[in-house]
mmCIF file of the N, C-alpha and C atoms, coordinates in Angstrom:
data_MODEL
# 
_entry.id   MODEL 
# 
loop_
_atom_site.group_PDB 
_atom_site.id 
_atom_site.type_symbol 
_atom_site.label_atom_id 
_atom_site.label_alt_id 
_atom_site.label_comp_id 
_atom_site.label_asym_id 
_atom_site.label_entity_id 
_atom_site.label_seq_id 
_atom_site.pdbx_PDB_ins_code 
_atom_site.Cartn_x 
_atom_site.Cartn_y 
_atom_site.Cartn_z 
_atom_site.occupancy 
_atom_site.B_iso_or_equiv 
_atom_site.pdbx_formal_charge 
_atom_site.auth_seq_id 
_atom_site.auth_comp_id 
_atom_site.auth_asym_id 
_atom_site.auth_atom_id 
_atom_site.pdbx_PDB_model_num 
ATOM 1   N N  . MET A 1 1  ? 140.142 49.290 110.925 1.00 0.00 ? 1  MET A N  1 
ATOM 2   C CA . MET A 1 1  ? 138.938 49.847 111.505 1.00 0.00 ? 1  MET A CA 1 
ATOM 3   C C  . MET A 1 1  ? 138.958 51.380 111.427 1.00 0.00 ? 1  MET A C  1 
ATOM 4   N N  . LEU A 1 2  ? 140.121 51.956 111.574 1.00 0.00 ? 2  LEU A N  1 
ATOM 5   C CA . LEU A 1 2  ? 140.247 53.409 111.478 1.00 0.00 ? 2  LEU A CA 1 
ATOM 6   C C  . LEU A 1 2  ? 139.865 53.903 110.089 1.00 0.00 ? 2  LEU A C  1 
ATOM 7   N N  . VAL A 1 3  ? 140.238 53.117 109.072 1.00 0.00 ? 3  VAL A N  1 
ATOM 8   C CA . VAL A 1 3  ? 139.911 53.495 107.701 1.00 0.00 ? 3  VAL A CA 1 
ATOM 9   C C  . VAL A 1 3  ? 138.395 53.468 107.493 1.00 0.00 ? 3  VAL A C  1 
ATOM 10  N N  . VAL A 1 4  ? 137.738 52.440 108.002 1.00 0.00 ? 4  VAL A N  1 
ATOM 11  C CA . VAL A 1 4  ? 136.283 52.319 107.842 1.00 0.00 ? 4  VAL A CA 1 
ATOM 12  C C  . VAL A 1 4  ? 135.573 53.465 108.564 1.00 0.00 ? 4  VAL A C  1 
ATOM 13  N N  . CYS A 1 5  ? 136.013 53.786 109.759 1.00 0.00 ? 5  CYS A N  1 
ATOM 14  C CA . CYS A 1 5  ? 135.382 54.890 110.512 1.00 0.00 ? 5  CYS A CA 1 
ATOM 15  C C  . CYS A 1 5  ? 135.571 56.224 109.806 1.00 0.00 ? 5  CYS A C  1 
ATOM 16  N N  . SER A 1 6  ? 136.771 56.477 109.312 1.00 0.00 ? 6  SER A N  1 
ATOM 17  C CA . SER A 1 6  ? 137.012 57.757 108.650 1.00 0.00 ? 6  SER A CA 1 
ATOM 18  C C  . SER A 1 6  ? 136.244 57.853 107.331 1.00 0.00 ? 6  SER A C  1 
ATOM 19  N N  . PHE A 1 7  ? 136.181 56.746 106.585 1.00 0.00 ? 7  PHE A N  1 
ATOM 20  C CA . PHE A 1 7  ? 135.407 56.769 105.346 1.00 0.00 ? 7  PHE A CA 1 
ATOM 21  C C  . PHE A 1 7  ? 133.923 56.909 105.631 1.00 0.00 ? 7  PHE A C  1 
ATOM 22  N N  . ALA A 1 8  ? 133.424 56.284 106.689 1.00 0.00 ? 8  ALA A N  1 
ATOM 23  C CA . ALA A 1 8  ? 132.013 56.408 107.039 1.00 0.00 ? 8  ALA A CA 1 
ATOM 24  C C  . ALA A 1 8  ? 131.683 57.857 107.420 1.00 0.00 ? 8  ALA A C  1 
ATOM 25  N N  . LEU A 1 9  ? 132.581 58.527 108.114 1.00 0.00 ? 9  LEU A N  1 
ATOM 26  C CA . LEU A 1 9  ? 132.345 59.939 108.446 1.00 0.00 ? 9  LEU A CA 1 
ATOM 27  C C  . LEU A 1 9  ? 132.350 60.811 107.194 1.00 0.00 ? 9  LEU A C  1 
ATOM 28  N N  . ILE A 1 10 ? 133.223 60.495 106.254 1.00 0.00 ? 10 ILE A N  1 
ATOM 29  C CA . ILE A 1 10 ? 133.227 61.234 104.989 1.00 0.00 ? 10 ILE A CA 1 
ATOM 30  C C  . ILE A 1 10 ? 131.910 60.997 104.256 1.00 0.00 ? 10 ILE A C  1 
ATOM 31  N N  . GLY A 1 11 ? 131.436 59.751 104.259 1.00 0.00 ? 11 GLY A N  1 
ATOM 32  C CA . GLY A 1 11 ? 130.157 59.432 103.641 1.00 0.00 ? 11 GLY A CA 1 
ATOM 33  C C  . GLY A 1 11 ? 129.004 60.155 104.311 1.00 0.00 ? 11 GLY A C  1 
ATOM 34  N N  . LEU A 1 12 ? 129.065 60.264 105.634 1.00 0.00 ? 12 LEU A N  1 
ATOM 35  C CA . LEU A 1 12 ? 128.023 60.990 106.361 1.00 0.00 ? 12 LEU A CA 1 
ATOM 36  C C  . LEU A 1 12 ? 128.048 62.473 106.010 1.00 0.00 ? 12 LEU A C  1 
ATOM 37  N N  . THR A 1 13 ? 129.232 63.025 105.882 1.00 0.00 ? 13 THR A N  1 
ATOM 38  C CA . THR A 1 13 ? 129.356 64.433 105.504 1.00 0.00 ? 13 THR A CA 1 
ATOM 39  C C  . THR A 1 13 ? 128.783 64.671 104.114 1.00 0.00 ? 13 THR A C  1 
ATOM 40  N N  . ILE A 1 14 ? 129.110 63.787 103.178 1.00 0.00 ? 14 ILE A N  1 
ATOM 41  C CA . ILE A 1 14 ? 128.577 63.912 101.822 1.00 0.00 ? 14 ILE A CA 1 
ATOM 42  C C  . ILE A 1 14 ? 127.062 63.714 101.837 1.00 0.00 ? 14 ILE A C  1 
ATOM 43  N N  . GLY A 1 15 ? 126.596 62.764 102.617 1.00 0.00 ? 15 GLY A N  1 
ATOM 44  C CA . GLY A 1 15 ? 125.166 62.471 102.668 1.00 0.00 ? 15 GLY A CA 1 
ATOM 45  C C  . GLY A 1 15 ? 124.336 63.583 103.275 1.00 0.00 ? 15 GLY A C  1 
ATOM 46  N N  . MET A 1 16 ? 124.905 64.338 104.195 1.00 0.00 ? 16 MET A N  1 
ATOM 47  C CA . MET A 1 16 ? 124.162 65.430 104.823 1.00 0.00 ? 16 MET A CA 1 
ATOM 48  C C  . MET A 1 16 ? 124.208 66.721 104.006 1.00 0.00 ? 16 MET A C  1 
ATOM 49  N N  . TYR A 1 17 ? 124.980 66.741 102.939 1.00 0.00 ? 17 TYR A N  1 
ATOM 50  C CA . TYR A 1 17 ? 125.133 67.947 102.133 1.00 0.00 ? 17 TYR A CA 1 
ATOM 51  C C  . TYR A 1 17 ? 123.808 68.471 101.557 1.00 0.00 ? 17 TYR A C  1 
ATOM 52  N N  . PRO A 1 18 ? 122.942 67.612 100.984 1.00 0.00 ? 18 PRO A N  1 
ATOM 53  C CA . PRO A 1 18 ? 121.686 68.150 100.441 1.00 0.00 ? 18 PRO A CA 1 
ATOM 54  C C  . PRO A 1 18 ? 120.756 68.753 101.494 1.00 0.00 ? 18 PRO A C  1 
ATOM 55  N N  . THR A 1 19 ? 120.940 68.422 102.752 1.00 0.00 ? 19 THR A N  1 
ATOM 56  C CA . THR A 1 19 ? 120.032 68.861 103.807 1.00 0.00 ? 19 THR A CA 1 
ATOM 57  C C  . THR A 1 19 ? 120.481 70.166 104.462 1.00 0.00 ? 19 THR A C  1 
ATOM 58  N N  . ARG A 1 20 ? 121.585 70.714 104.043 1.00 0.00 ? 20 ARG A N  1 
ATOM 59  C CA . ARG A 1 20 ? 122.147 71.887 104.719 1.00 0.00 ? 20 ARG A CA 1 
ATOM 60  C C  . ARG A 1 20 ? 121.199 73.081 104.718 1.00 0.00 ? 20 ARG A C  1 
ATOM 61  N N  . LYS A 1 21 ? 120.482 73.305 103.618 1.00 0.00 ? 21 LYS A N  1 
ATOM 62  C CA . LYS A 1 21 ? 119.558 74.439 103.552 1.00 0.00 ? 21 LYS A CA 1 
ATOM 63  C C  . LYS A 1 21 ? 118.368 74.231 104.484 1.00 0.00 ? 21 LYS A C  1 
ATOM 64  N N  . LEU A 1 22 ? 117.905 72.993 104.580 1.00 0.00 ? 22 LEU A N  1 
ATOM 65  C CA . LEU A 1 22 ? 116.792 72.682 105.469 1.00 0.00 ? 22 LEU A CA 1 
ATOM 66  C C  . LEU A 1 22 ? 117.204 72.888 106.927 1.00 0.00 ? 22 LEU A C  1 
ATOM 67  N N  . PHE A 1 23 ? 118.402 72.428 107.295 1.00 0.00 ? 23 PHE A N  1 
ATOM 68  C CA . PHE A 1 23 ? 118.890 72.631 108.655 1.00 0.00 ? 23 PHE A CA 1 
ATOM 69  C C  . PHE A 1 23 ? 119.082 74.111 108.964 1.00 0.00 ? 23 PHE A C  1 
ATOM 70  N N  . ALA A 1 24 ? 119.568 74.876 107.987 1.00 0.00 ? 24 ALA A N  1 
ATOM 71  C CA . ALA A 1 24 ? 119.755 76.315 108.204 1.00 0.00 ? 24 ALA A CA 1 
ATOM 72  C C  . ALA A 1 24 ? 118.408 77.012 108.412 1.00 0.00 ? 24 ALA A C  1 
ATOM 73  N N  . GLU A 1 25 ? 117.403 76.604 107.653 1.00 0.00 ? 25 GLU A N  1 
ATOM 74  C CA . GLU A 1 25 ? 116.070 77.178 107.825 1.00 0.00 ? 25 GLU A CA 1 
ATOM 75  C C  . GLU A 1 25 ? 115.508 76.851 109.204 1.00 0.00 ? 25 GLU A C  1 
ATOM 76  N N  . TRP A 1 26 ? 115.662 75.607 109.636 1.00 0.00 ? 26 TRP A N  1 
ATOM 77  C CA . TRP A 1 26 ? 115.190 75.217 110.964 1.00 0.00 ? 26 TRP A CA 1 
ATOM 78  C C  . TRP A 1 26 ? 115.928 75.988 112.050 1.00 0.00 ? 26 TRP A C  1 
ATOM 79  N N  . ALA A 1 27 ? 117.220 76.203 111.884 1.00 0.00 ? 27 ALA A N  1 
ATOM 80  C CA . ALA A 1 27 ? 117.994 76.950 112.879 1.00 0.00 ? 27 ALA A CA 1 
ATOM 81  C C  . ALA A 1 27 ? 117.517 78.396 112.966 1.00 0.00 ? 27 ALA A C  1 
ATOM 82  N N  . ARG A 1 28 ? 117.221 79.007 111.815 1.00 0.00 ? 28 ARG A N  1 
ATOM 83  C CA . ARG A 1 28 ? 116.696 80.388 111.831 1.00 0.00 ? 28 ARG A CA 1 
ATOM 84  C C  . ARG A 1 28 ? 115.346 80.450 112.537 1.00 0.00 ? 28 ARG A C  1 
ATOM 85  N N  . GLU A 1 29 ? 114.502 79.444 112.301 1.00 0.00 ? 29 GLU A N  1 
ATOM 86  C CA . GLU A 1 29 ? 113.207 79.407 112.975 1.00 0.00 ? 29 GLU A CA 1 
ATOM 87  C C  . GLU A 1 29 ? 113.370 79.271 114.484 1.00 0.00 ? 29 GLU A C  1 
ATOM 88  N N  . ILE A 1 30 ? 114.273 78.421 114.899 1.00 0.00 ? 30 ILE A N  1 
ATOM 89  C CA . ILE A 1 30 ? 114.507 78.225 116.338 1.00 0.00 ? 30 ILE A CA 1 
ATOM 90  C C  . ILE A 1 30 ? 115.034 79.514 116.958 1.00 0.00 ? 30 ILE A C  1 
ATOM 91  N N  . ASN A 1 31 ? 115.917 80.219 116.256 1.00 0.00 ? 31 ASN A N  1 
ATOM 92  C CA . ASN A 1 31 ? 116.444 81.483 116.771 1.00 0.00 ? 31 ASN A CA 1 
ATOM 93  C C  . ASN A 1 31 ? 115.363 82.547 116.886 1.00 0.00 ? 31 ASN A C  1 
ATOM 94  N N  . ARG A 1 32 ? 114.358 82.480 116.013 1.00 0.00 ? 32 ARG A N  1 
ATOM 95  C CA . ARG A 1 32 ? 113.246 83.428 116.083 1.00 0.00 ? 32 ARG A CA 1 
ATOM 96  C C  . ARG A 1 32 ? 112.217 83.044 117.145 1.00 0.00 ? 32 ARG A C  1 
ATOM 97  N N  . GLY A 1 33 ? 112.341 81.849 117.686 1.00 0.00 ? 33 GLY A N  1 
ATOM 98  C CA . GLY A 1 33 ? 111.428 81.421 118.734 1.00 0.00 ? 33 GLY A CA 1 
ATOM 99  C C  . GLY A 1 33 ? 110.297 80.533 118.252 1.00 0.00 ? 33 GLY A C  1 
ATOM 100 N N  . VAL A 1 34 ? 110.323 80.136 116.994 1.00 0.00 ? 34 VAL A N  1 
ATOM 101 C CA . VAL A 1 34 ? 109.284 79.265 116.451 1.00 0.00 ? 34 VAL A CA 1 
ATOM 102 C C  . VAL A 1 34 ? 109.595 77.830 116.873 1.00 0.00 ? 34 VAL A C  1 
ATOM 103 N N  . THR A 1 35 ? 108.614 77.188 117.475 1.00 0.00 ? 35 THR A N  1 
ATOM 104 C CA . THR A 1 35 ? 108.800 75.788 117.841 1.00 0.00 ? 35 THR A CA 1 
ATOM 105 C C  . THR A 1 35 ? 107.797 74.953 117.078 1.00 0.00 ? 35 THR A C  1 
ATOM 106 N N  . ARG A 1 36 ? 108.262 73.867 116.558 1.00 0.00 ? 36 ARG A N  1 
ATOM 107 C CA . ARG A 1 36 ? 107.402 72.951 115.827 1.00 0.00 ? 36 ARG A CA 1 
ATOM 108 C C  . ARG A 1 36 ? 107.167 71.710 116.664 1.00 0.00 ? 36 ARG A C  1 
ATOM 109 N N  . GLU A 1 37 ? 106.079 71.062 116.385 1.00 0.00 ? 37 GLU A N  1 
ATOM 110 C CA . GLU A 1 37 ? 105.799 69.783 117.028 1.00 0.00 ? 37 GLU A CA 1 
ATOM 111 C C  . GLU A 1 37 ? 106.718 68.707 116.462 1.00 0.00 ? 37 GLU A C  1 
ATOM 112 N N  . ARG A 1 38 ? 106.973 68.818 115.154 1.00 0.00 ? 38 ARG A N  1 
ATOM 113 C CA . ARG A 1 38 ? 107.778 67.795 114.486 1.00 0.00 ? 38 ARG A CA 1 
ATOM 114 C C  . ARG A 1 38 ? 108.466 68.423 113.282 1.00 0.00 ? 38 ARG A C  1 
ATOM 115 N N  . TYR A 1 39 ? 109.717 68.039 113.049 1.00 0.00 ? 39 TYR A N  1 
ATOM 116 C CA . TYR A 1 39 ? 110.472 68.501 111.889 1.00 0.00 ? 39 TYR A CA 1 
ATOM 117 C C  . TYR A 1 39 ? 110.477 67.381 110.861 1.00 0.00 ? 39 TYR A C  1 
ATOM 118 N N  . ASP A 1 40 ? 109.830 67.618 109.727 1.00 0.00 ? 40 ASP A N  1 
ATOM 119 C CA . ASP A 1 40 ? 109.729 66.593 108.692 1.00 0.00 ? 40 ASP A CA 1 
ATOM 120 C C  . ASP A 1 40 ? 111.019 66.552 107.878 1.00 0.00 ? 40 ASP A C  1 
ATOM 121 N N  . TYR A 1 41 ? 111.650 65.397 107.878 1.00 0.00 ? 41 TYR A N  1 
ATOM 122 C CA . TYR A 1 41 ? 112.891 65.172 107.151 1.00 0.00 ? 41 TYR A CA 1 
ATOM 123 C C  . TYR A 1 41 ? 112.556 64.372 105.897 1.00 0.00 ? 41 TYR A C  1 
ATOM 124 N N  . PRO A 1 42 ? 112.888 64.878 104.720 1.00 0.00 ? 42 PRO A N  1 
ATOM 125 C CA . PRO A 1 42 ? 112.522 64.181 103.480 1.00 0.00 ? 42 PRO A CA 1 
ATOM 126 C C  . PRO A 1 42 ? 113.175 62.797 103.388 1.00 0.00 ? 42 PRO A C  1 
ATOM 127 N N  . ARG A 1 43 ? 112.396 61.821 102.955 1.00 0.00 ? 43 ARG A N  1 
ATOM 128 C CA . ARG A 1 43 ? 112.908 60.454 102.821 1.00 0.00 ? 43 ARG A CA 1 
ATOM 129 C C  . ARG A 1 43 ? 114.014 60.357 101.792 1.00 0.00 ? 43 ARG A C  1 
ATOM 130 N N  . SER A 1 44 ? 113.961 61.174 100.760 1.00 0.00 ? 44 SER A N  1 
ATOM 131 C CA . SER A 1 44 ? 115.007 61.124 99.734  1.00 0.00 ? 44 SER A CA 1 
ATOM 132 C C  . SER A 1 44 ? 116.355 61.540 100.314 1.00 0.00 ? 44 SER A C  1 
ATOM 133 N N  . HIS A 1 45 ? 116.351 62.512 101.225 1.00 0.00 ? 45 HIS A N  1 
ATOM 134 C CA . HIS A 1 45 ? 117.596 62.937 101.865 1.00 0.00 ? 45 HIS A CA 1 
ATOM 135 C C  . HIS A 1 45 ? 118.131 61.824 102.761 1.00 0.00 ? 45 HIS A C  1 
ATOM 136 N N  . LEU A 1 46 ? 117.239 61.156 103.460 1.00 0.00 ? 46 LEU A N  1 
ATOM 137 C CA . LEU A 1 46 ? 117.641 60.054 104.330 1.00 0.00 ? 46 LEU A CA 1 
ATOM 138 C C  . LEU A 1 46 ? 118.213 58.898 103.512 1.00 0.00 ? 46 LEU A C  1 
ATOM 139 N N  . ALA A 1 47 ? 117.580 58.593 102.395 1.00 0.00 ? 47 ALA A N  1 
ATOM 140 C CA . ALA A 1 47 ? 118.068 57.512 101.536 1.00 0.00 ? 47 ALA A CA 1 
ATOM 141 C C  . ALA A 1 47 ? 119.435 57.850 100.951 1.00 0.00 ? 47 ALA A C  1 
ATOM 142 N N  . PHE A 1 48 ? 119.622 59.094 100.526 1.00 0.00 ? 48 PHE A N  1 
ATOM 143 C CA . PHE A 1 48 ? 120.910 59.505 99.982  1.00 0.00 ? 48 PHE A CA 1 
ATOM 144 C C  . PHE A 1 48 ? 122.000 59.429 101.044 1.00 0.00 ? 48 PHE A C  1 
ATOM 145 N N  . CYS A 1 49 ? 121.679 59.839 102.244 1.00 0.00 ? 49 CYS A N  1 
ATOM 146 C CA . CYS A 1 49 ? 122.650 59.806 103.341 1.00 0.00 ? 49 CYS A CA 1 
ATOM 147 C C  . CYS A 1 49 ? 123.038 58.360 103.651 1.00 0.00 ? 49 CYS A C  1 
ATOM 148 N N  . GLY A 1 50 ? 122.063 57.490 103.763 1.00 0.00 ? 50 GLY A N  1 
ATOM 149 C CA . GLY A 1 50 ? 122.352 56.090 104.043 1.00 0.00 ? 50 GLY A CA 1 
ATOM 150 C C  . GLY A 1 50 ? 123.143 55.434 102.935 1.00 0.00 ? 50 GLY A C  1 
ATOM 151 N N  . ALA A 1 51 ? 122.790 55.730 101.696 1.00 0.00 ? 51 ALA A N  1 
ATOM 152 C CA . ALA A 1 51 ? 123.509 55.144 100.563 1.00 0.00 ? 51 ALA A CA 1 
ATOM 153 C C  . ALA A 1 51 ? 124.952 55.627 100.505 1.00 0.00 ? 51 ALA A C  1 
ATOM 154 N N  . SER A 1 52 ? 125.182 56.894 100.765 1.00 0.00 ? 52 SER A N  1 
ATOM 155 C CA . SER A 1 52 ? 126.554 57.404 100.712 1.00 0.00 ? 52 SER A CA 1 
ATOM 156 C C  . SER A 1 52 ? 127.412 56.813 101.826 1.00 0.00 ? 52 SER A C  1 
ATOM 157 N N  . VAL A 1 53 ? 126.835 56.616 103.005 1.00 0.00 ? 53 VAL A N  1 
ATOM 158 C CA . VAL A 1 53 ? 127.598 55.990 104.098 1.00 0.00 ? 53 VAL A CA 1 
ATOM 159 C C  . VAL A 1 53 ? 127.906 54.538 103.748 1.00 0.00 ? 53 VAL A C  1 
ATOM 160 N N  . LEU A 1 54 ? 126.946 53.825 103.197 1.00 0.00 ? 54 LEU A N  1 
ATOM 161 C CA . LEU A 1 54 ? 127.188 52.431 102.824 1.00 0.00 ? 54 LEU A CA 1 
ATOM 162 C C  . LEU A 1 54 ? 128.220 52.296 101.709 1.00 0.00 ? 54 LEU A C  1 
ATOM 163 N N  . VAL A 1 55 ? 128.147 53.165 100.708 1.00 0.00 ? 55 VAL A N  1 
ATOM 164 C CA . VAL A 1 55 ? 129.111 53.114 99.612  1.00 0.00 ? 55 VAL A CA 1 
ATOM 165 C C  . VAL A 1 55 ? 130.515 53.433 100.113 1.00 0.00 ? 55 VAL A C  1 
ATOM 166 N N  . MET A 1 56 ? 130.635 54.448 100.944 1.00 0.00 ? 56 MET A N  1 
ATOM 167 C CA . MET A 1 56 ? 131.960 54.809 101.459 1.00 0.00 ? 56 MET A CA 1 
ATOM 168 C C  . MET A 1 56 ? 132.508 53.725 102.391 1.00 0.00 ? 56 MET A C  1 
ATOM 169 N N  . SER A 1 57 ? 131.641 53.102 103.160 1.00 0.00 ? 57 SER A N  1 
ATOM 170 C CA . SER A 1 57 ? 132.093 52.004 104.029 1.00 0.00 ? 57 SER A CA 1 
ATOM 171 C C  . SER A 1 57 ? 132.552 50.813 103.195 1.00 0.00 ? 57 SER A C  1 
ATOM 172 N N  . ALA A 1 58 ? 131.819 50.500 102.150 1.00 0.00 ? 58 ALA A N  1 
ATOM 173 C CA . ALA A 1 58 ? 132.231 49.416 101.261 1.00 0.00 ? 58 ALA A CA 1 
ATOM 174 C C  . ALA A 1 58 ? 133.554 49.724 100.598 1.00 0.00 ? 58 ALA A C  1 
ATOM 175 N N  . ALA A 1 59 ? 133.739 50.965 100.171 1.00 0.00 ? 59 ALA A N  1 
ATOM 176 C CA . ALA A 1 59 ? 135.001 51.362 99.562  1.00 0.00 ? 59 ALA A CA 1 
ATOM 177 C C  . ALA A 1 59 ? 136.155 51.239 100.563 1.00 0.00 ? 59 ALA A C  1 
ATOM 178 N N  . ALA A 1 60 ? 135.887 51.588 101.808 1.00 0.00 ? 60 ALA A N  1 
ATOM 179 C CA . ALA A 1 60 ? 136.926 51.486 102.836 1.00 0.00 ? 60 ALA A CA 1 
ATOM 180 C C  . ALA A 1 60 ? 137.320 50.039 103.080 1.00 0.00 ? 60 ALA A C  1 
ATOM 181 N N  . ILE A 1 61 ? 136.314 49.157 103.119 1.00 0.00 ? 61 ILE A N  1 
ATOM 182 C CA . ILE A 1 61 ? 136.613 47.747 103.337 1.00 0.00 ? 61 ILE A CA 1 
ATOM 183 C C  . ILE A 1 61 ? 137.428 47.191 102.186 1.00 0.00 ? 61 ILE A C  1 
ATOM 184 N N  . LEU A 1 62 ? 137.075 47.574 100.963 1.00 0.00 ? 62 LEU A N  1 
ATOM 185 C CA . LEU A 1 62 ? 137.820 47.096 99.808  1.00 0.00 ? 62 LEU A CA 1 
ATOM 186 C C  . LEU A 1 62 ? 139.256 47.644 99.775  1.00 0.00 ? 62 LEU A C  1 
ATOM 187 N N  . LEU A 1 63 ? 139.407 48.882 100.178 1.00 0.00 ? 63 LEU A N  1 
ATOM 188 C CA . LEU A 1 63 ? 140.748 49.479 100.172 1.00 0.00 ? 63 LEU A CA 1 
ATOM 189 C C  . LEU A 1 63 ? 141.608 48.988 101.331 1.00 0.00 ? 63 LEU A C  1 
ATOM 190 N N  . ALA A 1 64 ? 141.003 48.561 102.401 1.00 0.00 ? 64 ALA A N  1 
ATOM 191 C CA . ALA A 1 64 ? 141.754 48.133 103.577 1.00 0.00 ? 64 ALA A CA 1 
ATOM 192 C C  . ALA A 1 64 ? 142.323 46.715 103.416 1.00 0.00 ? 64 ALA A C  1 
ATOM 193 N N  . ARG A 1 65 ? 141.828 45.990 102.451 1.00 0.00 ? 65 ARG A N  1 
ATOM 194 C CA . ARG A 1 65 ? 142.309 44.609 102.256 1.00 0.00 ? 65 ARG A CA 1 
ATOM 195 C C  . ARG A 1 65 ? 143.645 44.544 101.603 1.00 0.00 ? 65 ARG A C  1 
# 
């Protein structure tokens, strides 16, 4: 179980990589005092994040056997 959790966290880290610039932009806006009603998160980034977590979890399960 430890292997699956650690691989899933690695997958999450890899999956969030494309969104780093978007998060940095939102953080700068918040620091300037700009508030939005809603922060639009691109579906492609969400799909990549989910796929990377699933692939890494599958790899962990296969390696743990």
